C-alpha positions, 0 to 999 in steps of 0.5 A, spaced: 500 500 500 505 504 501 508 504 494 501 505 491 500 511 495 506 514 493 504 513 486 496 514 486 497 520 491 499 524 485 494 522 479 488 519 482 484 526 483 486 528 476 482 522 474 476 525 478 476 532 477 477 531 469 471 526 469 467 527 475 461 522 478 455 525 481 453 529 474 459 534 476 462 539 471 469 537 469 474 542 472 469 546 476 470 548 483 466 542 485 470 537 481 476 539 484 473 539 491 470 532 490 476 529 487 480 529 493 473 527 497 473 521 492 480 519 494 479 520 501 473 515 500 477 510 496 483 510 502 478 510 508 475 506 513 470 503 508 476 500 504 480 498 510 474 495 514 475 488 509 481 487 513 477 486 520 475 479 519 482 477 517 486 480 522 481 479 528 479 472 526 486 470 525 489 473 531 483 470 535 485 463 533 492 464 534 492 468 541 486 466 544 485 459 541 492 457 541 492 455 534 499 456 531 497 455 524 497 462 520 492 460 515 485 462 514 483 454 514 485 454 521 481 460 523 474 457 520 475 450 523 469 451 528 465 452 522 467 447 517 470 442 522 477 440 524 477 434 519 475 439 513 480 444 515 486 439 515 483 436 509 482 438 502 477 443 503 481 447 508 487 446 502 482 449 497 480 455 501 487 457 503 489 456 495 483 461 494 486 466 499 494 465 496 491 466 489 488 473 492 494 475 495 498 474 489 493 478 485 492 484 490 500 484 491 501 484 483 496 489 482 500 494 487 507 492 484 504 493 477 502 500 479 509 502 482 514 498 478 513 502 471 514 509 475 520 506 478 522 504 470 520 512 468 524 514 474 531 510 473 530 512 465 530 519 467 536 519 472 540 515 467 538 518 461 536 511 458 529 510 454 524 506 458 524 499 455 523 491 456 530 490 457 531 495 463 525 493 466 528 486 466 534 489 469 530 492 475 526 485 476 533 482 477 536 487 481 529 486 486 530 479 486 538 480 488 536 485 494 530 480 496 536 474 496 541 479 500 535 481 505 533 473 506 540 471 507 542 477 512 536 475 516 530 479 519 534 484 524 539 485 519 535 485 512 528 487 512 528 491 518 533 495 516 530 496 509 523 498 512 526 503 517 530 506 512 523 506 508 520 510 514 525 515 514 526 517 507 518 517 506 517 522 512 522 526 509 519 526 502 512 527 504 515 533 509 518 536 502 512 536 498 508 539 504 513 545 505 515 546 498 508 546 495 502 550 497 502 549 504 496 553 506 492 550 500 494 543 503 491 545 510 485 548 507 484 542 503 485 537 508 480 540 513 475 542 507 475 534 505 475 531 512 468 535 513 465 533 506 467 526 508 463 526 514 457 529 510 457 525 504 460 518 506 453 515 506 451 517 499 458 515 496 457 508 500 451 507 496 452 511 490 450 506 484 450 511 478 443 508 476 441 514 471 448 516 467 451 509 468 458 512 467 462 506 469 465 510 475 463 505 480 465 499 476 471 502 474 474 505 480 470 503 487 469 496 485 476 496 483 479 498 490 474 494 494 477 488 490 484 490 490 484 491 498 480 484 499 486 481 495 491 483 500 487 483 506 489 476 508 497 478 508 495 484 512 491 480 517 497 475 518 501 481 519 496 484 524 495 477 527 502 476 529 503 483 532 496 483 536 498 479 542 495 482 548 490 487 544 483 487 545 478 486 539 476 494 539 484 496 539 485 491 532 479 494 529 480 501 530 488 500 528 485 497 522 480 502 520 481 509 523 489 509 524 490 507 517 485 511 514 488 517 518 495 516 515 493 515 508 488 521 508 494 526 510 498 523 505 493 523 500 491 531 502 498 533 501 500 529 494 493 530 491 492 538 493 499 539 490 496 536 484 490 540 484 494 546 485 498 545 479 492 544 475 488 550 477 494 555 477 496 552 470 503 550 472 502 543 469 496 540 465 496 533 469 490 531 465 493 532 458 499 529 460 496 523 463 492 522 456 498 523 452 503 519 456 500 515 461 500 516 469 507 513 470 510 519 466 505 524 469 508 522 476 515 524 474 513 530 471 509 532 477 515 531 482 519 535 477 515 541 478 518 541 485 524 545 487 531 541 486 526 536 481 532 532 479 534 530 486 526 529 488 525 524 483 531 520 485 529 520 492 522 518 490 525 513 485 529 510 491 523 510 495 519 506 491 524 501 489 525 499 497 518 499 498 517 494 493 523 490 495 520 490 503 513 488 500 516 483 496 519 480 502 513 480 507 508 478 502 513 472 500 514 470 507 506 470 508 505 466 502 510 461 504 508 461 511 501 459 508 503 454 503 508 450 508 504 444 511 507 444 518 509 451 520 507 454 527 506 461 528 513 463 531 517 459 526 519 461 519 518 458 512 524 455 508 528 460 504 527 456 498 519 457 498 520 464 500 524 465 493 519 461 489 513 466 491 518 472 490 519 469 483 512 468 482 510 475 484 515 478 480 513 474 474 506 476 474 508 484 476 513 484 469 507 481 465 502 486 468 507 491 466 508 489 459 501 488 458 501 496 460 495 500 462 490 501 468 485 496 465 489 490 466 491 492 473 484 493 474 482 486 471 487 482 475 485 485 482 477 484 481 478 477 478 483 474 483 479 477 489 472 475 487 473 468 491 475 472 497 468 475 498 466 468 500 472 467 504 471 473 508 463 472 510 466 465 512 471 468 517 466 473 520 461 467 521 467 463 524 469 469 528 462 470 531 461 463 533 468 463 536 466 469 541 459 466 542 462 459 545 468 463 549 464 469 551 457 466 553 451 471 556 447 468 562 442 473 565 446 479 561 452 477 565 458 476 561 461 469 562 469 468 560 471 461 558 478 459 558 478 456 551 485 452 552 483 449 559 476 447 556 480 443 550 485 440 555 479 437 559 475 435 552 482 431 551 482 428 558 475 426 557 476 422 551 482 419 553 
């Protein structure tokens, strides 16, 4: 998500103010206001709520029910039965989930990698080409290999900390060197508009004009988030020991949304200001050259443009590298039969998943265009709708079993002790 927001934060509002929904006139004052509002909606609580069933369900199974397997089939065991969960049905369920993760993360990489290609081409003076793309994919594989070899503490953790620092500096540069007061005003204005219009946007189906906006954007975003909801769920589950369900829910919705809104307000307002003031016709660049070139041209308008382009390219490159590592770890964990929550999968399995991710990413980049990315996200995420509903039912059933009500009083049951007593009785 971090890599994607560093790309789409600069171009997404342009699609909305140049072709706005709700019958708004293009490039009008309302179109500019609603463009950032629609961006907030697509990167807000409505979107991130799909993480909750996966995060809470897997975390509850891992930490409360003490099932060490970080798999969706384990979280659904009380619904489908232990025999099915450990059998063919459970394996098929986990395969659907892994397919969704592959599609969701490949979509994210498919957004970021072509922009890295544009940045590298600009810095080196080379032309963007399939050969240069191939070189980048090989370098990412090598970085991944070094990260795995050096281990968690000296590898991916160091790279992640570097990312966080550079990202904070980059965001601060855009805020300070850009129209700071305008950005603050847009953030406050859009936040107010969001709470006034969130219900309308949530139920907007475009039945009269049938412009295709809902299918092309909102459905795509919901499918995309659902695609890597399991990866987020596994990550949140691993770090949620000792947290309450309320804290996990707030973290998955409000905390992530606020962070995304701040970044979107800074990047989106900067782009809107460029278009309104005539400094850069972003919409025309997108029509003529595409979104990847547009991101590069937008960043070049900042003072010290070439240096900022280098920083942005480096940031995207390392974001893709860390995402590749974490996603490969999640997929390798889920695809290893007898792996417990505190154990790490084999390196060769992680490498296999990394190669698959980069292959799909390279294919999407070669096909090109937003359409291919949108189709990939929707197709790969379709089976996860049923998985999400199954997880919700399983979670509710677990809570009713472990926290029954008697005369309006909550009775807490030690599930681990209860299962131990069952085993003794059977013996």
